[in-house]
C-alpha positions in Angstrom: 0.1 -0.1 0.2 1.1 3.6 -0.9 0.9 6.8 1.7 -1.5 9.1 1.0 -0.5 10.8 -2.1 -2.4 9.1 -5.3 -0.6 7.3 -8.5 -1.2 10.2 -10.6 1.7 10.4 -13.7 1.4 7.3 -15.3 4.4 6.7 -18.3 2.5 5.6 -21.5 3.8 5.8 -24.8 3.8 9.3 -25.2 5.8 10.1 -21.9 7.5 7.7 -22.7 9.4 9.4 -25.7 9.8 12.1 -23.5 11.7 10.1 -21.0 14.0 8.5 -23.9 15.0 12.1 -25.0 15.5 13.7 -21.8 17.7 10.6 -20.3 20.0 11.6 -23.2 21.5 14.6 -21.2 23.3 12.8 -18.7 24.6 10.0 -21.6 27.6 10.7 -22.7 28.2 7.4 -23.8 25.2 6.5 -25.5 25.2 4.5 -28.6 22.5 5.5 -30.9 21.6 1.8 -31.7 21.4 1.0 -28.4 19.2 3.5 -27.2 16.8 2.9 -30.2 16.6 -1.1 -29.4 15.9 0.0 -25.6 13.5 2.6 -26.9 11.6 0.0 -29.0 11.8 -2.5 -26.0 10.2 -0.4 -24.0 7.6 0.3 -26.2 6.9 -3.3 -26.7 6.6 -3.7 -23.2 4.1 -0.7 -22.5 2.0 -2.2 -25.9 1.5 -5.5 -24.0 1.5 -4.6 -20.2 0.2 -1.4 -19.9 1.2 1.7 -18.7 3.5 2.4 -15.6 2.3 4.3 -12.9 5.6 7.1 -11.6 5.7 6.8 -7.6 6.9 9.6 -5.4 9.9 8.5 -3.2 7.8 9.7 -0.3 5.1 7.6 -1.0 6.7 4.5 0.2 6.9 2.8 3.6 8.9 0.5 5.5 6.6 -2.4 5.0 7.4 -2.3 1.2 10.1 -3.9 -1.0 11.8 -1.9 -3.7 14.1 -3.3 -6.1 16.6 -1.5 -8.1 17.3 -2.5 -11.5 20.5 -1.7 -14.2 22.3 -2.4 -17.3 25.4 -3.7 -16.8 28.1 -3.9 -19.9 28.2 -2.5 -22.9 25.1 -0.6 -24.6 27.0 -1.0 -27.8 26.7 -5.2 -27.3 23.1 -4.8 -26.3 22.1 -3.3 -29.7 24.2 -6.1 -31.3 23.2 -9.0 -29.1 19.6 -7.8 -28.5 17.7 -8.8 -25.9 14.7 -11.7 -25.2 12.5 -9.4 -23.8 12.7 -11.7 -20.7 16.2 -10.7 -18.7 14.3 -8.0 -16.4 11.6 -9.8 -15.0 13.7 -12.5 -14.7 16.4 -10.8 -12.8 13.9 -9.7 -10.1 12.2 -13.0 -9.9 15.6 -14.3 -9.1 15.9 -12.0 -6.7 12.7 -12.2 -4.9 13.1 -15.7 -4.8 16.6 -15.3 -3.1 14.7 -13.2 -1.0 11.9 -14.9 -0.2 9.2 -11.8 -0.7 8.0 -10.3 -3.9 9.2 -6.5 -4.7 6.4 -3.6 -4.2 8.5 -1.1 -6.7 10.9 -0.7 -9.4 13.8 2.0 -8.9 16.5 2.8 -11.5 20.0 2.7 -11.2 20.2 5.8 -12.6 17.8 7.5 -15.2 20.4 8.4 -18.4 20.0 6.4 -21.5 19.2 3.0 -21.6 18.6 2.5 -18.0 16.0 4.8 -17.8 14.2 2.8 -20.4 15.1 -0.4 -19.2 13.3 0.5 -15.6 10.1 1.6 -17.5 10.7 -2.4 -18.9 11.2 -3.7 -15.8 8.3 -2.2 -14.1 5.8 -2.9 -17.0 6.8 -6.9 -17.6 6.6 -7.0 -13.3 3.2 -4.9 -12.9 4.7 -2.4 -10.8 5.5 0.8 -10.3 8.3 3.2 -11.1 10.0 5.3 -8.9 10.1 8.8 -9.3 14.2 8.8 -8.5 17.3 6.9 -9.1 20.4 6.2 -7.1 22.5 8.6 -8.6 21.6 11.8 -10.0 24.1 11.2 -12.8 26.3 8.6 -14.1 28.8 6.6 -12.2 30.7 3.7 -14.0 30.9 1.2 -11.2 28.0 -0.6 -9.8 28.6 0.2 -6.1 28.6 4.0 -6.5 25.5 5.2 -5.5 23.9 7.2 -3.0 22.2 4.3 -1.6 26.4 2.8 -0.6 26.6 6.0 0.7 23.3 5.5 2.9 24.7 2.0 4.0 22.5 -0.4 1.7 24.0 -3.1 0.1 24.0 -3.8 -3.3 24.2 -7.3 -2.6 22.7 -9.4 -2.9 22.7 -9.2 -7.1 20.7 -11.4 -9.3 22.1 -11.4 -12.8 20.1 -12.5 -16.0 21.7 -12.7 -19.6 20.2 -12.8 -22.8 22.2 -16.2 -23.3 19.3 -17.0 -20.7 21.5 -17.6 -17.6 20.4 -16.3 -14.1 23.2 -16.3 -11.3 22.6 -14.4 -7.3 26.0 -12.7 -6.3 26.1 -12.5 -2.6 29.3 -10.9 -1.6 31.2 -7.8 -0.2 30.4 -4.5 -2.2 34.7 -4.5 -2.8 33.9 -7.9 -4.7 30.8 -7.5 -6.5 31.8 -5.6 -9.7 35.3 -8.5 -9.5 32.5 -10.9 -9.6 30.1 -9.5 -12.0 31.6 -8.5 -14.6 33.9 -11.4 -16.2 30.3 -13.1 -16.1 28.8 -10.2 -18.1 31.8 -10.7 -20.4 30.6 -14.5 -20.6 27.4 -13.9 -21.6 27.9 -11.7 -24.6 28.8 -8.1 -23.0 25.7 -7.2 -21.4 23.2 -8.4 -18.9 20.3 -7.1 -16.5 21.0 -6.6 -12.6 18.4 -6.8 -9.9 20.6 -5.5 -6.8 19.9 -2.8 -3.8 16.9 -4.2 -2.5 15.3 -2.1 0.3 12.1 -1.1 1.9 10.6 2.3 0.8 11.2 4.3 3.9 15.1 3.4 3.4 14.9 4.4 -0.3 12.9 7.4 0.4 15.7 8.4 2.7 18.7 7.7 0.1 17.4 7.9 -3.6 17.8 10.6 -5.3 14.5 12.4 -6.0 12.7 13.4 -9.2 15.0 12.5 -11.8 12.5 10.3 -13.7 10.5 13.2 -14.0 13.7 15.7 -14.4 14.1 13.5 -17.6 10.8 14.1 -18.6 11.0 17.7 -18.4 14.2 17.8 -20.2 12.4 15.7 -22.8 9.5 18.6 -23.2 12.4 21.5 -23.4 12.0 22.7 -26.7 15.4 24.7 -26.3 17.3 24.0 -22.8 17.4 20.9 -22.1 19.0 21.9 -18.8 16.3 24.3 -17.6 14.5 21.2 -15.1 18.1 20.9 -13.5 18.2 23.2 -10.2 21.0 24.1 -9.3 21.4 25.4 -12.6 24.4 23.7 -15.3 27.6 25.7 -15.1 28.6 26.2 -18.7 31.8 26.9 -19.0 32.9 28.0 -22.1 32.5 27.2 -25.8 35.5 26.4 -28.3 37.3 24.9 -30.7 38.9 20.9 -29.8 42.2 21.1 -31.1 43.6 18.2 -29.2 43.0 14.5 -28.4 45.5 12.6 -26.7 45.9 9.4 -25.2 49.0 9.9 -22.4 51.0 6.7 -22.0 52.6 7.8 -19.1 51.5 10.4 -16.0 52.6 13.8 -16.1 51.8 16.3 -13.4 48.0 17.2 -14.6 47.0 13.1 -15.4 44.3 11.6 -13.9 44.7 8.0 -13.1 41.0 5.9 -13.2 42.2 2.4 -12.0 40.9 -0.5 -13.2 38.7 1.3 -15.7 37.6 -0.5 -18.6 38.9 2.2 -21.1 42.2 4.4 -22.2 42.6 8.1 -20.5 42.0 11.0 -22.4 42.8 14.1 -22.4 40.6 16.5 -24.8 42.3 20.1 -25.6 39.9 22.6 -26.3 40.6 26.1 -27.2 37.7 29.0 -26.1 36.6 30.9 -29.2 34.4 33.6 -27.0 34.9 35.8 -23.7 38.7 35.1 -22.2 39.8 32.7 -25.4 41.0 30.1 -22.6 42.9 26.7 -23.2 40.8 24.0 -21.4 42.3 20.6 -21.3 39.4 17.9 -20.2 41.4 15.0 -18.8 39.3 11.9 -18.7 38.9 8.1 -18.2 35.4 6.6 -19.1 33.9 10.2 -18.4 35.4 13.7 -18.0 37.2 14.1 -14.3 38.6 17.3 -14.2 38.7 20.5 -16.3 41.8 22.7 -16.1 41.4 26.3 -18.0 45.1 28.0 -18.7 46.1 25.3 -16.2 44.1 25.8 -12.9 41.3 23.9 -11.6 37.8 25.3 -12.5 35.7 21.7 -12.8 36.0 18.2 -10.8 34.5 15.0 -10.3 32.0 13.9 -8.9 30.0 16.8 -10.3 29.3 15.9 -13.8 31.3 17.2 -16.8 30.0 16.9 -20.0 31.0 18.3 -24.3 28.3 19.3 -25.8 28.3 19.7 -29.7 27.6 23.2 -30.4 25.9 21.8 -34.2 23.0 19.8 -32.0 23.3 20.1 -28.9 23.8 16.3 -28.1 26.1 15.0 -25.5 29.3 14.8 -27.3 31.5 11.2 -25.9 35.2 11.5 -25.1 35.7 8.6 -27.3 34.3 10.2 -30.3 36.3 13.5 -29.6 37.5 14.9 -32.5 39.8 17.8 -33.5 37.7 20.1 -35.3 34.4 20.0 -33.5 33.4 22.6 -31.8 31.9 22.0 -28.5 30.5 23.9 -25.4 31.6 22.5 -21.8 29.1 22.3 -19.1 28.9 20.8 -15.6 26.3 19.5 -13.9 26.3 19.9 -10.1 26.2 16.6 -8.6 23.8 15.5 -5.6 24.4 17.0 -2.0 24.9 13.7 -1.0 28.1 13.4 -3.1 30.0 16.3 -1.8 30.0 14.9 1.2 33.3 13.4 2.9 32.1 9.1 2.2 30.4 10.7 -1.6 33.6 12.1 -2.5 35.4 9.2 -1.1 33.2 6.5 -3.2 32.9 8.5 -6.0 36.8 8.0 -6.2 36.0 4.4 -5.5 36.7 4.0 -9.3 40.1 4.7 -8.8 40.6 8.5 -9.4 43.6 9.9 -8.1 44.6 13.3 -9.1 48.4 13.4 -10.0 50.0 16.7 -9.7 52.8 18.5 -7.9 51.7 18.3 -4.4 50.6 14.3 -4.5 52.1 12.2 -2.3 54.1 9.0 -2.8 51.3 7.0 -1.1 48.4 8.3 -3.1 50.8 7.9 -6.4 50.9 4.3 -5.8 47.2 3.5 -4.4 44.9 2.0 -6.6 41.6 1.8 -5.1 39.4 0.0 -7.6 37.8 -3.3 -6.7 38.8 -4.7 -10.1 
């Protein structure tokens, strides 16, 4: 049973289109083909099972079980190895069997790109409402990097369902989950669906970043500025042209190391074409982690840093950055939980180490990634 608030918003086919568009605002690495495939999947789920009620985080109580869902692995693999359609329900059912009780609501790990659509698929297929919130408020690369972890909620047990028909439940310490799950996903063809972070509604209400589904819907409806729904407002650092894309082979004074992540370090140099005509340097590994303007830091994780193509306002993936492209650099403030001491440590859990002239020998040699 929900509390006093009614389920007044439902995600039907029209709102699904808005969600799909708005979910791209945070998605620096979104593959267009996998996003289309996920949208088709969500359309089919709603057509078969009906619209999905959207539930406010404050409308849940301690007696209700909420289950978090996420895509694991590569979105490109999803486009190449299409889903059977049963993966989300099988993952949730496996977790329910393990816990010995049925789920009452579904929540997305994050509401970017395919994950936003996957949460709709899961809720529709399971006949459950979708919570208007998520566990990140932005995008982070590791399964344990969530506001749920900051609140002391365990990611495990994690139920993994693959397109090959496998279902595996992993019980492990938080530092071991990625190490155990990632090889499984690779063996299954590069992607899978996870059901995890099982928690009661009261804990979810306290730990989730609220309103992120509604925010994505509003961004999808926006006619000009997709960042209009964000509060506080994103910072626009400047507009310029990419003049160099580098892949450092060794650590220099401004290097950012992201130990253990499945991508290569990248530096993108942008020459500002208006205003102060500064030289921006974006240091990235999986995501942009640090921005320097004429050598001085002006933005850093855990805030989310995006490059927007001036031509079409689409988010430009660092791996697709090409010299000559005109871009705008935008910084989206992270949810307050990420700026706590524990939140900053967790955001760095993928191995973020800022290597500068003041770094000590111990920090230069430390690896914090669990895989």
